[in-house]
Backbone as a ProteinNet text record, in pm:
[ID]
protein_1_A
[PRIMARY]
MLEGKAMIQDTDMPVKMQLQAMSSASQALDLFDVLDCNSMACYIKKEFDLKYGSGWQCVVGSNFGCFFTHTKGTFIYFCLETLHFLIFKCPAA
[TERTIARY]
8275.3	8408.8	8469.4	8589.2	8671.2	8679.3	8679.1	8664.2	8801.3	8919.9	9038.2	9062.6	9177.3	9204.6	9315.4	9361.1	9521.3	9587	9747.2	9804.5	9925	9928.6	9968.2	10147.9	10216.2	10386.2	10430.2	10411.1	10501.7	10379.9	10358.1	10285.3	10313.1	10324.5	10322.3	10174.7	10100.5	9965.7	9870.3	9801.5	9687.1	9601.4	9521	9437	9333	9260.4	9158.6	9223.9	9348.5	9385.1	9417.4	9476.7	9494.6	9379.9	9278.9	9169.4	9108.8	9107.9	9069.4	9169.9	9282	9403.2	9345.6	9316.3	9283.1	9147.6	9039.9	8903.4	8940	9001	9031	9074.2	9172.2	9250.6	9156.9	9062.4	8951.3	8853.3	8806.9	8728.3	8791.3	8934.7	9014.1	9014.3	9048.9	9036.9	8900.7	8774	8635.5	8639.7	8666	8659.3	8760	8866	8982.3	9005.7	9056.3	9117.9	9251.5	9292.9	9388.8	9506.2	9535.9	9635.6	9668.4	9555.5	9544.8	9601.5	9717.7	9793.2	9764.5	9815.2	9812.6	9669.4	9564.3	9437.6	9414.3	9441.6	9413.4	9506.1	9626	9720.5	9647.5	9609.2	9534.6	9451.9	9341.4	9212.9	9246.7	9319.3	9373.1	9447.4	9547.7	9598.3	9488.2	9389.9	9266.1	9209.2	9175.6	9101.8	9164.6	9291.9	9367.4	9376.3	9419.1	9430.8	9272.3	9200.6	9052	9037.4	9039.4	9011.7	9122.3	9264.1	9371.4	9461.1	9402.6	9494.3	9596.9	9640.1	9730.4	9868.7	9902.4	10070.6	10075.2	9978.7	9976.9	10052.6	10128	10150.2	10120.9	10095.1	10030.5	10115.8	10165	10258.9	10181.5	10135.2	10063	10139	10123.7	10182.6	10240	10308.6	10354.7	10493.8	10530.4	10713.8	10785.8	10793.5	10865.7	10978.2	11037.4	11136.4	11114.5	11161.4	11123.9	11236.3	11259.6	11335.1	11234.3	11222.9	11152.3	11158.9	11126.5	11069.9	10963	10901.4	10759.9	10753.2	10610.1	10567	10524	10592.4	10547.9	10410.6	10382.1	10238.6	10142.1	10214	10091.6	10193.9	10265.9	10293.4	10251.9	10201	10139.2	10200.2	10210.3	10273.4	10211.6	10131.3	10039.9	10030.2	9946	9926.8	9776	9723.8	9572	9566.7	9537.3	9508.2	9632.2	9693.5	9806.8	9873.6	9843.6	9906	9955.9	10038.6	10114.6	10084.7	10057.6	10017.9	10114.9	10146.9	10239.4	10164.9	10119.9	10077.1	10154.1	10212.2	10242	10253.1	10275.2	10228.6	10388.5	10432.1	10557.1	10577.2	10679.8	10715.4	10699	10661.8	10639.5	10787.5	10805.7	10937.2	10980
11390.8	11365.7	11494.1	11473.5	11580.5	11584.8	11671.6	11699.4	11678	11676.6	11658.9	11508.7	11504.3	11420.2	11369.4	11233.2	11180.8	11148.6	11182.5	11159.8	11076.6	10958.1	10837.1	10891.5	10860.5	10896.6	10720.4	10676.7	10541.3	10437.5	10283.4	10224.9	10072.8	9941.5	9824.7	9741.5	9809.5	9747.4	9740.6	9611.3	9599.7	9703.5	9750	9851.4	9856.5	9756.3	9768.9	9806.4	9767.8	9833.4	9941.2	9991.9	10156.4	10228.2	10175.8	10252.9	10264	10155.9	10142.8	10280.3	10252.9	10365.7	10509	10528.4	10684.1	10670.7	10634.6	10649.9	10638.9	10567.8	10566.9	10702.1	10758.6	10888	10975.4	11008.8	11091.1	11086	10967.9	10974.2	11022.2	10989	11045	11189.5	11256.7	11406.9	11464.7	11396.2	11413.6	11421.7	11324.1	11326.3	11364.3	11413.2	11472.8	11611.6	11723.9	11834.9	11783	11895.1	11857	11861.8	11908.7	11951.6	11814	11737.4	11620.1	11485.3	11489.8	11374.5	11247.8	11240	11118.4	11054	11114	11068.3	11039.4	11091.8	11029.6	10904.1	10897.7	10761.5	10653.4	10680.4	10574.1	10496.4	10632.7	10547.9	10478.2	10515.4	10455.7	10303.5	10316.9	10188.3	10083.9	10109.1	10041.6	9974.8	10078.4	10028.9	9932.7	9955.3	9835	9707.3	9718	9594	9523.5	9591.2	9530	9446.7	9560.5	9483.4	9389.3	9380.8	9323.4	9231.3	9246.1	9177.3	9255.5	9228.4	9316.3	9274.1	9445.3	9476	9587.4	9635	9764.7	9903.6	9958.5	10096.4	10228.1	10354.6	10444.2	10572.4	10638	10770.3	10881.5	11017.8	11108.3	11226.6	11323.9	11439.8	11522.5	11670.3	11728.1	11735.7	11666.5	11688.3	11550.9	11468	11359.8	11262.9	11199.3	11094.8	10983.6	10906.5	10734.3	10632.4	10527	10411.8	10289.1	10195.3	10079.6	9979.8	9861.5	9757.1	9677.8	9647	9620.6	9507	9431.9	9307.2	9337.8	9280.9	9299.5	9322.2	9414.4	9441.4	9516.2	9553.8	9643.5	9797.3	9834.2	9978.7	10093	10187.4	10302.3	10439.6	10542.5	10681.2	10762.6	10846.1	10948.4	11084.7	11172.6	11306.6	11324.6	11363.7	11414.4	11544.1	11668.6	11762.6	11820.7	11878.7	11916.5	11798.4	11705	11585.3	11471.9	11404.4	11291	11186.3	11054.7	10927.9	10857.6	10761.8	10649.6	10536.7	10437.6	10296.1	10184.3	10099.7	9976.4	9869.7	9743.8	9653.1	9578.2	9573.5	9517.3	9381.4	9329.5	9174.3	9114.3	8982.8	8910.6	8849.9	8875.3	8857.5	8725.3
9534.2	9464	9407.8	9390.1	9335.9	9193.8	9145.2	8947.9	8920.8	8997.7	8977.8	8874.7	8783.3	8748.8	8810.3	8831.3	8860.7	8782.2	8795.6	8675.2	8751.7	8689.6	8755.7	8719.1	8789.7	8772.8	8733.2	8812.3	8785.1	8830.9	8766.6	8866.1	8781.8	8886.1	8809	8839	8926.9	8930.6	8803.2	8829.2	8736.5	8719.8	8651.6	8601.9	8677.7	8705.2	8817.6	8958.5	9006.5	9152.7	9114.1	9002.9	8980.8	9011.7	8948.4	8967.6	9108.8	9172.3	9324	9394.6	9375.1	9448.7	9412.8	9299.9	9270.3	9323.4	9323.9	9371.3	9510.9	9605.1	9750.6	9770.2	9692.3	9706.5	9695	9613.2	9612.6	9717.5	9748	9859.8	9997.6	10027.4	10098.9	10137.2	9980.2	9996.9	10021.8	9983.7	10057.9	10157.1	10235.4	10357.2	10480	10431.5	10537.1	10460.1	10553.7	10509	10440.6	10339.7	10255.6	10322	10461.8	10498.1	10602.9	10630.3	10696.9	10616	10599.9	10508.4	10582.6	10689.8	10783.4	10798.4	10838.6	10803.7	10669.1	10578.5	10448	10408.3	10456.6	10424.5	10512.8	10627.4	10710.9	10631.8	10573.5	10528.9	10428.7	10311.4	10198.1	10257.7	10330.2	10384.4	10398.2	10532.3	10558	10459	10372.9	10234.6	10169.5	10128.6	10059.9	10144	10262.3	10357.3	10350.8	10379.8	10358.8	10238.8	10118.4	9986.9	9965.5	9972.9	9898.3	9996.4	10129.7	10236.5	10295.1	10398.6	10487.2	10438.3	10497.8	10460.4	10350	10323.3	10243.7	10342.9	10238.2	10274.4	10227.2	10253.7	10197.3	10250.4	10152.4	10181.3	10098.7	10197.7	10103.9	10159	10044.2	10091.2	9942.9	9967.9	9844.9	9850.8	9937.6	9946.7	10030.6	9971.7	10053.4	9949.2	10051.7	9944.4	10008.5	9956	10008	9895.3	9977.4	9916.9	9962	9898	9956.1	9837.7	9926.2	9820.6	9848.2	9720.6	9733.8	9628.5	9676.6	9591.4	9455	9383.3	9214.4	9189.9	9142.6	9118.8	9197.7	9299.6	9396.9	9401.1	9320.4	9310.1	9263.4	9317.5	9229.3	9297.8	9214.2	9241.3	9172.9	9220.1	9143.3	9215.3	9111	9197.8	9138.5	9246.6	9251.2	9351.2	9240.7	9306.8	9345.9	9477	9482.1	9566	9579.6	9689.7	9588.1	9635	9559.2	9680.3	9599.1	9677.4	9657.7	9715.5	9723.5	9784.2	9690	9782.3	9738.6	9839.1	9786.8	9895	9843.1	9955	9938.5	10118.4	10149.2	10086.9	10080.3	10036.4	10133.5	10170.6	10279.3	10334	10468.4	10533	10511.5
[MASK]
+++++++++++++++++++++++++++++++++++++++++++++++++++++++++++++++++++++++++++++++++++++++++++++

């Protein structure tokens, strides 16, 4: 497990889900090379799909822009080590 502490930039998730997000990100950083952002994002997305149902999205990287709509209570954006993590659930169509 990495020693670094996550810095939450913005969220509307319940605290328990926030802790799961940061834990999953830390596990992903332990499992994959820091440059393998796609694998980390896939890992986190699958973890959230299993735990909280399908429809989750995850973006991992050091430089990205985004604009999206999310289901209330399912959004978090945080930094861990040198990477930024964006996790959210898409609203039902």
